C-alpha positions in Angstrom: 0.1 -0.2 0.2 1.6 3.4 -0.8 2.7 5.4 2.3 0.3 8.4 1.5 -2.9 6.2 1.6 -4.7 5.4 4.4 -6.3 2.1 5.3 -10.2 2.2 5.6 -11.4 1.1 8.8 -14.6 -0.2 9.7 -15.9 0.8 13.0 -18.4 -2.1 14.4 -20.5 0.1 16.2 -21.4 2.1 12.9 -22.8 -0.9 11.4 -26.2 -0.5 13.0 -28.7 -3.3 14.3 -27.9 -6.8 13.6 -29.7 -8.1 10.4 -32.2 -10.7 10.3 -32.4 -10.8 6.4 -30.1 -12.0 3.8 -26.9 -9.7 4.3 -23.1 -9.4 5.0 -21.8 -7.8 8.0 -19.8 -7.9 11.0 -21.6 -9.9 13.8 -20.5 -10.0 17.6 -18.8 -13.4 18.2 -20.7 -14.1 21.5 -24.1 -13.9 19.3 -22.9 -16.9 17.1 -23.3 -20.5 18.3 -21.7 -23.6 16.8 -23.9 -25.8 14.8 -24.0 -28.9 16.8 -25.0 -31.0 13.9 -21.7 -30.2 12.0 -20.6 -33.2 10.4 -16.6 -32.2 10.1 -14.5 -33.9 13.0 -12.0 -31.9 15.0 -8.3 -32.3 13.9 -5.8 -30.8 16.0 -3.1 -30.2 13.0 -5.7 -28.7 10.9 -6.9 -26.7 13.9 -3.1 -25.4 14.1 -2.9 -24.7 10.4 -5.9 -22.5 10.5 -5.1 -20.5 13.5 -1.5 -20.1 11.8 -3.3 -18.9 8.7 -5.8 -16.4 10.4 -2.8 -15.1 12.6 -1.0 -14.3 9.3 -3.8 -13.4 7.2 -6.8 -12.3 9.2 -10.4 -13.5 8.2 -10.1 -13.8 4.7 -13.2 -16.0 4.2 -16.6 -14.8 5.6 -18.6 -17.4 7.8 -22.0 -18.2 6.9 -24.5 -17.8 9.8 -28.6 -18.2 10.0 -30.7 -16.4 12.6 -32.1 -18.2 15.5 -35.5 -17.7 17.1 -33.3 -17.0 20.4 -31.8 -13.8 19.1 -28.5 -15.6 18.5 -27.1 -17.0 15.4 -26.0 -20.6 14.3 -22.9 -21.0 12.3 -23.7 -22.6 9.0 -20.1 -22.9 7.7 -17.5 -22.0 10.0 -17.5 -23.8 13.2 -13.5 -24.3 13.4 -13.0 -20.6 12.4 -15.2 -19.7 15.1 -13.2 -21.6 17.7 -9.9 -19.9 16.3 -11.4 -16.5 16.3 -12.2 -16.9 20.0 -9.1 -18.3 20.7 -7.3 -15.3 18.9 -9.5 -12.9 20.8 -11.8 -11.7 18.0 -14.7 -9.8 19.0 -16.6 -9.7 15.6 -16.8 -11.9 12.6 -17.6 -10.9 9.1 -20.6 -13.3 7.9 -23.2 -13.8 5.3 -26.5 -14.0 7.0 -28.8 -16.5 5.2 -31.8 -14.8 6.9 -34.5 -17.5 8.5 -33.8 -21.0 6.7 -34.7 -24.3 8.0 -31.8 -26.7 9.8 -32.2 -29.1 6.7 -31.5 -26.1 4.6 -28.6 -24.8 6.6 -27.1 -28.5 6.5 -27.6 -28.3 2.7 -25.6 -25.2 2.4 -23.0 -26.5 5.0 -22.1 -29.7 3.1 -22.5 -28.0 -0.4 -19.9 -25.0 0.6 -17.6 -27.1 2.5 -17.2 -29.7 -0.5 -17.2 -27.0 -3.1 -14.7 -24.9 -1.5 -12.0 -27.2 -2.1 -11.7 -26.4 -5.6 -10.7 -22.6 -4.8 -8.8 -23.0 -1.6 -6.9 -26.2 -1.3 -4.7 -25.7 -4.2 -1.6 -23.8 -3.0 -0.4 -21.1 -5.5 2.6 -22.8 -5.5 1.5 -26.2 -6.8 1.9 -26.7 -10.7 -1.2 -27.2 -12.5 -0.6 -31.0 -13.0 -0.4 -31.4 -9.3 -3.6 -29.8 -8.4 -6.0 -32.6 -9.1 -3.9 -35.0 -7.2 -3.8 -32.9 -4.4 -7.5 -32.1 -4.3 -8.3 -36.0 -4.4 -5.8 -36.4 -1.4 -7.2 -33.6 0.5 -10.8 -34.5 0.1 -10.5 -37.9 1.7 -9.1 -36.1 4.8 -11.6 -33.2 4.9 -9.9 -30.7 2.5 -8.5 -27.6 3.1 -11.4 -25.4 3.6 -10.8 -24.2 6.9 -13.9 -24.6 8.9 
């Protein structure tokens, strides 16, 4: 970034009330509950890699949430990132809010986004083209590099 350009800062308190309709925005981390139906298993090695990635790059992928009748949100995609954000002291997370949807719909979104994100996030930029397919196939069996 050129020295004369200022970095734009988003102040969380300027964002207004928490949305319940489809939208993107910052949500207080203490208003987000993990989805207890999440099918991905805990993996200490992947959790450490995820933590190091977020420490290095910050949040580069939005989480997906849905509003609950309790006034909280349920994490549709991002359970592992949520744990990491809390561990790193985040107070707000940038999310896509699906608006009110059923649990079945949320589960479908979780599976679809977790499985299709492999095509975009798993290959390393340093992988040569011919190795990407092999890497995707290897990672798919182990849960992939989708991060959460």
